[in-house]
N, C-alpha and C positions, 0 to 999 in steps of 0.2 A: 504494500500500500504506500502511495506517495504522500507527500506533505499536503495538508489541507490548503485550500485556496487562500484562506486568511494568512497562513504562515508564509506562503509564497509572496503574497502582496506586501507583507511587512518587510520581507527580505529585499524586494525591489525598491521599496521606499527607502530603506536604509542606504542602499547604493546611490539613489538619486540625491539624498541629503548630503552624503559624502562628496559627491561630484559638485553639487552646488556650492558647498563650503570651500571648495578648491578654486572657485572662480570669484576672485575678490571684487572685480569691478563690473560684472555683468550678470545676466541671467543664464540659467541652464536651459537649453532648448533640447527637448526630448522627442524623438520620433517613436510613435507607437503604431506599428504597421503590420500588415499581413493581407491575405486575400480577402475579398468581399465576404462579409458575415463571419469572419474568423473570431471576432470579439474585441476589436480595436477600441471602439468608443466605450464599451463597457469597462475595459481595463483602465483606460484613461480616467474615466469618472471615478472608479474605485480608488485609484492611486491619489487622485485629487482629494478625495474625502479623507484618506489616511493622512496625507500631508497636512491638511487643514487641522485635523485633530492634534497633530504634533506641533501646531503653531507655525507651520511653514506656509508662506504665501505661494499658492500654485494657481495656474490659469490653464484651463482646458480650451485649446483652440480647435474648433471643429472645422476641418479643412473643407467639408462640404459647403461651408459658407464662402468658398472661393471658387465656385464653378464658373464656367463660361456660360454665356446665354444659350438658350435652347437651339437657336439656329446654327450655332457653331458646334454644340455637343452632338447634334443629330445630322450634321451635313453629310456624313457618309452612310446614313441610315440608322434608324432607331435601334437596330439589333447588331450594329457593327462593333466587333471587338476592337478594331483599329480606331474607330471613333471614340470608344471609351478610353482607350489608353492615351491617344494623342490629343484628343479634343475636349475631354470632359472638364479639366481643371485649368484655372488661370494662374499658372505658376509665377509669371511676372508680377501679378498683383499681390500674390501671397508674399513674394520676396520684398516688394516695395513697402507694403503696409505692416508686415510683421517680422519676417526673418532678418532682413537687413537692419532695421532699427534696433532689434534685440541682439544682433551679432556683435563681433569685435568692432569697436569704433563707432557703434550706433549710439543714437541719443536716447534710447529706451522709451521713445514715444511711439505707440503703435495703435492700429485700429483692428479690433478683434474680428470684425466681419466685413466682407467686401461684396457679397452677392446674396440675394434672397432667391432660393429655388422656387418658392411658392409663387412669387410675383414675377419671376424671371427678369429681375431688374437689379442694377447695382445698388449698394447700400452706402449711405454716408452717415457715419456715426461720430459721436464725440470721441476725441482721441484719449487714450489712456497712457499713464506713466508707470512703467515698471520700475522696480528697485533691484539693485544688485542682490543676488542671492535668491531671487524669485525662481520658481521652477515652472516652465511652460511645457505643457503636454500637447503634442500635435497628433491627431488620430486620422489616418487615411491609408489607402491601399498602396500608393505609388511613391512614398516619401523617400525611398532609397534609389530613386532614378538619378541619372547624371546631372540634371539641371539643379537639384536642390540637396543632394545627399550631404554635401560638405557643410551645410548650414547647421547641422545637428551635432550637439555635443555628446549625446548618448542615444543609442538606437536599440529599441526593443522590437524584435520580430516575433509575431504570434504565429506559430506553426499549427494550422488546423487543416485536416484532410479536406480535399475538395468535396467529397461526398457528405461529410459532416457539415461543412459550411453551407453547402447548397440546401440541405434540409433546414438548417436554422434560418437561412435567408429567405427561402420560399415561405416558410411558416410566418415569418415576420412581414414579408412584403407582398404577399399574394393579393390582399385587398387593394393596396396602393397601385399594384401593377395590373389590376383588372381581373385576374383569376389565377388559380393555382397553375393552370397550364401555361399561361403567359409568363408567370414568374419562373417556372422551370426553364422555359425556352430562353428567356433573357439571361438567366444565370449561366446557362450552358453556352449560348452563342455570343453573348456580349460580355458580361461581367467576369466570369471565370476564364473565358477564352482570352480576354485582355490580360489576365494575370500571366498567361503562358507567354505572351509577347514580352511582357515585363521581365519575366524570368530569363528569357533568351537574351534580352538587351542588357539587363543590369545585374543578374545573379544577386538579388538583394541580400540573401542570407550572408554573403561574404562580408557585409558591412555591419552585421549585428554585433552589439556588445553583449546582449542577452537574448536568448531564444526561449520562448515559452510554448511548450507543447500543450495545446488547449482543446484537445478533443473531449477530455473529461473536465467539465467546468468545475466540479467539486474538488478535483485533485489534479490540477495542472502540474507539469514537470518543468522545472526551470534549469536552464543551462547558462553558464557565463562563458565568455571568451576565455581561452586557456590562461592568459596572463592576468585575469581578473583576481583580485585578492580573495574573493569568496569562492573561486572555482576549485 
């Protein structure tokens, strides 16, 4: 039997706090990534709650708030895997509003959201000021791709089998996607097919500082890179 989820989460939180304390003048930017429906947003939210209980200021940035407009996202077709990988997200906007201001030499002034999927329109919000030592958790599928991988100080890859993630995703998204059948088709032809393009281009696991096997939500298995002090 593996460690409980609570134990694993506390161990990850320990590591993030240590990394944040080593950065004296800026924030810690953490990628929480994996295939669609692997459990990225859930993990980021759980970690944020633990860090808050410890008195650490953390911010969960939902990268879904940095999509491209629908006409760009679907220009190759609603079910296109290439369209999802290459056209779904506005990485230049994410860099401009968040990653660069929070990175080395940045002014720590950021905007948490850039686009509203429901209205299919850009978002203009009041700017926020981060403080050195804050921990920013970014949750999305393609964070370890060439355009943005270097912006992250720590990278957590959630390793969930395609079959398991598909079942979770279809159960979650069937109503939003119109039907169970539509959801299955989109997961297979668009969302998860796009992940295979991503794997071929980026081999994202090579960049992971921590890997979380997440098929069993109650008892995930945590691995650290070999030179990690907890490995």
